[in-house]
C-alpha positions as CSV (number, residue, x, y, z in Angstrom):
1,M,282.9,-24.1,258.5
2,D,286.0,-25.6,259.8
3,I,287.1,-23.9,263.0
4,K,290.7,-24.5,263.9
5,P,291.7,-24.9,267.5
6,M,293.2,-22.1,269.3
7,N,296.5,-24.1,269.6
8,Y,296.8,-24.4,265.9
9,L,296.3,-20.8,265.3
10,K,298.9,-19.9,267.8
11,S,301.4,-22.4,266.3
12,S,300.6,-21.1,262.8
13,N,301.2,-17.4,263.7
14,I,304.5,-18.4,265.4
15,A,305.6,-20.2,262.4
16,K,304.8,-17.3,260.2
17,V,306.9,-14.9,262.5
18,L,309.8,-17.3,262.5
19,I,309.7,-17.6,258.7
20,V,309.6,-13.9,258.3
21,A,312.5,-13.5,260.8
22,L,314.6,-16.1,259.0
23,L,314.1,-14.5,255.6
24,G,315.1,-11.2,257.2
25,L,318.2,-12.8,258.5
26,M,319.0,-14.3,255.1
27,V,318.7,-10.9,253.4
28,T,320.8,-9.2,256.0
29,F,323.5,-11.8,255.8
30,A,323.5,-11.7,251.9
31,G,323.8,-7.9,252.2
32,C,326.7,-8.2,254.5
33,V,328.5,-10.7,252.3
34,G,328.0,-8.4,249.3
35,S,329.3,-5.4,251.2
36,D,332.4,-7.3,252.3
37,D,333.2,-8.2,248.6
38,S,332.8,-4.6,247.7
39,T,335.0,-3.3,250.5
40,D,337.7,-6.0,249.5
41,K,337.7,-4.8,246.0
42,S,338.0,-1.1,246.9
43,D,340.8,-1.9,249.2
44,E,342.9,-3.6,246.4
45,K,346.0,-1.5,245.7
46,V,346.2,-1.5,241.9
47,V,348.4,0.8,239.9
48,K,347.9,0.9,236.1
49,L,350.8,2.3,234.1
50,G,350.8,3.1,230.4
51,L,353.8,1.7,228.6
52,P,354.8,3.0,225.0
53,P,356.5,0.2,223.1
54,W,360.0,1.5,223.7
55,P,363.0,-0.5,225.2
56,G,363.9,2.1,227.8
57,A,360.3,2.5,228.8
58,T,359.7,-1.3,228.9
59,V,362.6,-2.0,231.4
60,K,362.1,1.0,233.5
61,S,358.4,0.1,233.9
62,E,359.4,-3.4,234.9
63,V,361.6,-1.9,237.7
64,V,358.8,0.1,239.0
65,K,356.6,-2.9,238.9
66,E,358.9,-5.1,240.8
67,I,359.5,-2.5,243.4
68,L,355.7,-1.7,244.0
69,E,354.6,-5.2,243.9
70,S,357.2,-5.9,246.7
71,K,355.3,-3.3,248.8
72,G,351.9,-5.1,248.2
73,Y,350.7,-3.2,245.2
74,T,349.4,-5.0,241.9
75,V,350.8,-3.2,238.9
76,E,349.3,-3.6,235.5
77,L,351.5,-2.5,232.5
78,M,349.3,-1.4,229.6
79,K,351.2,-1.4,226.2
80,L,349.8,1.5,224.3
81,D,351.2,4.2,221.8
82,A,352.2,7.3,223.6
83,G,349.3,9.4,222.6
84,I,346.8,6.9,223.8
85,V,348.6,6.7,227.1
86,Y,348.2,10.4,227.6
87,A,344.5,10.4,226.6
88,Q,343.8,7.4,229.1
89,M,345.5,9.1,231.9
90,A,343.6,12.3,231.4
91,D,340.3,10.2,231.4
92,G,341.4,8.3,234.5
93,E,341.7,5.0,232.9
94,L,345.4,4.9,233.6
95,D,347.2,6.1,236.7
96,G,350.5,7.2,235.1
97,T,353.6,6.6,232.9
98,V,357.4,6.7,233.3
99,A,357.9,7.6,229.7
100,A,357.0,11.3,229.2
101,W,359.7,13.2,227.3
102,M,359.6,16.9,228.0
103,P,359.7,19.8,227.2
104,V,359.5,19.1,223.4
105,T,358.9,15.6,222.2
106,H,355.6,15.2,224.0
107,A,354.7,18.9,223.8
108,E,351.6,18.3,221.8
109,Y,350.4,15.7,224.3
110,W,351.1,18.0,227.2
111,K,349.4,20.9,225.4
112,Q,346.1,18.6,224.8
113,Y,346.0,16.8,228.1
114,G,348.4,18.6,230.6
115,D,345.6,20.4,232.6
116,K,344.4,17.0,233.7
117,L,347.8,15.5,234.5
118,D,350.5,15.8,237.3
119,K,354.2,15.8,236.7
120,A,355.5,13.8,239.6
121,N,359.2,14.0,238.8
122,A,361.9,13.8,236.2
123,N,363.1,10.1,236.4
124,L,365.8,10.8,233.9
125,D,367.6,14.1,233.9
126,V,369.6,14.2,230.7
127,A,368.2,12.9,227.3
128,C,368.2,14.0,223.8
129,V,366.1,13.4,220.8
130,G,366.5,14.0,217.1
131,L,368.0,12.4,213.9
132,A,371.2,10.3,213.8
133,V,373.5,9.0,211.2
134,P,376.5,6.7,211.0
135,T,379.7,8.6,211.8
136,Y,381.1,8.1,208.3
137,V,378.0,10.0,207.0
138,Y,378.6,12.7,209.7
139,D,382.2,12.9,208.5
140,S,381.2,13.2,204.9
141,G,379.7,16.6,205.7
142,I,376.1,15.8,206.9
143,K,376.5,17.3,210.3
144,S,373.1,19.0,210.9
145,V,369.5,18.3,209.8
146,A,369.9,21.3,207.7
147,D,372.7,19.5,205.8
148,L,370.1,16.9,204.6
149,K,368.5,19.4,202.3
150,G,369.2,18.5,198.7
151,N,370.9,15.2,199.6
152,G,367.7,13.0,199.6
153,E,369.0,10.8,196.8
154,K,372.0,9.6,198.9
155,F,369.4,8.4,201.5
156,D,367.0,6.9,199.1
157,G,364.8,9.8,200.0
158,T,363.8,8.3,203.4
159,I,364.2,9.1,207.1
160,V,363.7,5.8,208.9
161,G,361.3,6.3,212.0
162,I,359.8,4.5,214.8
163,E,356.2,4.0,215.7
164,P,353.5,6.4,214.5
165,G,352.6,8.9,217.1
166,A,355.8,8.9,218.9
167,G,357.1,12.2,219.8
168,V,360.2,12.0,217.7
169,V,358.1,11.0,214.7
170,I,355.7,14.0,215.2
171,N,358.8,16.4,215.5
172,T,360.4,14.8,212.4
173,E,357.3,15.7,210.4
174,K,357.7,19.3,211.5
175,A,361.4,19.0,210.6
176,L,360.6,18.1,207.1
177,T,358.7,21.3,206.8
178,D,361.0,23.6,208.9
179,Y,364.2,22.4,207.2
180,E,362.6,22.2,203.7
181,L,363.4,18.6,203.2
182,A,361.2,18.2,200.2
183,D,363.2,15.3,198.9
184,F,362.7,13.2,201.9
185,K,359.8,11.2,203.2
186,L,359.3,9.8,206.8
187,K,359.0,6.0,207.0
188,T,357.4,5.0,210.3
189,S,357.8,1.3,211.5
190,S,359.0,0.2,215.0
191,T,362.0,0.7,217.2
192,P,363.4,-2.9,216.4
193,A,362.7,-2.3,212.6
194,M,364.6,1.1,212.7
195,I,367.5,-0.6,214.4
196,A,367.5,-3.4,211.9
197,E,367.7,-1.0,209.1
198,L,370.3,1.0,210.6
199,D,372.4,-2.2,211.2
200,K,372.0,-3.2,207.6
201,A,372.9,0.2,206.2
202,I,376.1,0.4,208.5
203,K,377.3,-3.1,207.3
204,N,377.0,-2.1,203.8
205,E,378.5,1.4,204.4
206,K,375.2,3.0,202.9
207,F,373.9,6.5,203.8
208,V,371.1,6.3,206.4
209,V,369.3,8.7,208.7
210,V,367.1,7.5,211.6
211,T,365.0,9.0,214.3
212,L,366.9,8.3,217.6
213,W,367.2,9.4,221.1
214,E,369.8,8.9,223.8
215,P,370.0,7.0,226.1
216,Q,369.7,4.1,223.6
217,S,371.7,0.9,223.1
218,A,372.4,1.9,219.5
219,F,375.1,4.2,220.8
220,V,376.8,1.2,222.3
221,K,376.3,-1.0,219.3
222,F,377.0,1.3,216.4
223,N,379.4,4.3,215.6
224,I,376.6,6.9,215.2
225,T,376.3,10.6,215.8
226,M,373.4,12.8,216.4
227,L,372.7,15.6,213.9
228,E,372.9,19.1,215.0
229,D,369.4,20.9,215.2
230,P,370.0,24.6,214.7
231,K,366.3,25.3,214.6
232,K,365.7,23.3,217.8
233,V,362.8,21.4,216.3
234,Y,363.7,18.5,218.6
235,G,364.3,21.0,221.6
236,G,367.8,20.0,222.4
237,T,368.3,18.2,225.9
238,E,365.2,16.9,227.5
239,Q,364.1,15.1,230.6
240,V,361.9,12.0,230.9
241,Y,359.1,12.4,233.5
242,T,356.9,10.2,235.6
243,I,353.5,11.6,235.0
244,V,350.3,10.7,236.7
245,R,346.6,11.5,236.4
246,Q,345.6,14.7,238.4
247,D,344.0,13.1,241.4
248,F,346.6,10.3,241.9
249,K,348.4,12.1,244.6
250,D,345.5,12.0,246.8
251,D,344.3,8.5,246.0
252,N,347.9,6.9,246.4
253,P,350.1,9.3,248.5
254,E,352.6,6.4,249.1
255,V,353.1,5.6,245.4
256,Y,353.3,9.3,244.6
257,S,356.0,9.7,247.1
258,F,357.9,6.9,245.5
259,F,357.5,8.4,242.0
260,Q,358.8,11.7,243.4
261,K,362.0,10.0,244.3
262,F,362.3,7.6,241.4
263,N,365.3,8.7,239.2
264,I,368.0,7.0,237.3
265,S,370.9,7.9,235.1
266,S,371.4,7.9,231.2
267,A,374.1,5.2,231.9
268,T,371.8,2.9,233.7
269,Q,369.0,3.1,231.2
270,S,371.4,2.5,228.4
271,E,372.6,-0.7,230.2
272,W,368.9,-1.7,230.5
273,V,368.2,-1.1,226.8
274,Y,371.3,-3.0,225.8
275,K,370.4,-6.0,227.8
276,Y,366.8,-5.9,226.6
277,S,367.3,-5.2,222.8
278,D,370.6,-6.6,222.1
279,L,371.1,-9.4,224.4
280,N,367.3,-10.4,224.3
281,E,367.1,-10.6,228.1
282,D,363.7,-10.8,229.7
283,P,362.9,-7.2,231.1
284,S,361.6,-8.6,234.3
285,E,364.7,-10.5,234.9
286,I,366.8,-7.4,234.1
287,A,364.8,-5.5,236.6
288,K,365.0,-8.1,239.3
289,E,368.7,-8.2,238.9
290,W,369.2,-4.5,239.1
291,I,367.1,-4.2,242.2
292,K,369.0,-7.0,243.9
293,N,372.2,-5.2,243.0
294,N,371.2,-1.7,244.1
295,P,369.5,-2.0,247.4
296,E,370.5,1.5,248.5
297,A,368.7,3.1,245.7
298,V,365.5,1.2,246.2
299,A,365.6,1.9,250.0
300,E,365.9,5.6,249.4
301,W,363.0,5.5,246.8
302,T,360.7,3.6,249.1
303,K,361.6,5.1,252.5
304,D,358.1,6.6,252.9
305,M,356.2,3.5,252.0
306,N,355.0,0.8,254.6
C-alpha cells in the first residue's frame, strides 16, 4: 500500500478547502451579478400607452411621450384599435391611453372593462362625435340624422366610416337601427380614406355623409356641418379622457400626477391634426415644436415631477 507523507495529506486537504471556497465565491459573485441585473430592470421607468390610429390621438400621444422622456421615462406607443387598447389596459399589458372618448363613444368599452381602469383626467373638455355632411347637403334639407331616412339613393346608400371598432363606428351601427336607415350601409375604412372620400365628393359637389368628430382638421379644410342627433345616439358633447390601468397610480405616482393635470383645448388639438394630416408634418416634430413654444403649460403639468 502506498502511504502518502503527512505533508502531502495536509497540502491536499488545504487545496480542497481552497477549491471549495473559490467555487463558493464564484457562485456568490454570479448571484450578485444576476441580482444587480434584475434590480436594474425593475428600476427602469417604462410607460406603455395604447394609441388608436387617429390623428389627434397620434400627436397628443407624441406630446406626452416627449414630456415624460424629458423626465427620464421611456415611453412606448403601441398602435392598436381602440377595443384592443381597453382590453390590454384591463389585463395590465398597457399602462394607459390619452384617447378615451366619454361618456358615449367608448361606453361599451367602459362597460366591459371599466372596473379594471381609472379615469385620471379629461385631457380635452369639449368634443363632439357623429355624422357630418358638406354644408351644401345640410342646406338642401339634410339637417339631422333623421333626415337621412329615405334619402339613401342620394348618398349611394353609404355612410363612409373610419376604422372598424372605433366608437363612432359602433354608434353609427346603432344609428342605422334607431333612425331606421334601411337604405344605408356603413362602409368602414380608415380616417385618411374617409377624408379622401369626403374631399373627392366635395370637389364633385356630390352628396356624402361621413363619421366625424370635432376637433378635426376637416373642419378647417372643408365647409362641413355636423348633423343634429335628436335621439342622442352619439351622446352630444363629450370629453376625451386619459385612462390608466387600475393600479397605475400606486406604481407611478409622478406620471399619474402629470396625467391629472394634462389638458388641452379643442383649438390646440385641431391645429395638431391639421399639421399632421394635411401638412404631413412628423408628429414627433409637431410635439417638440409645441412643447418648445408652450413652456408654461408644460411646467404646470410637470410641477410634481422630479
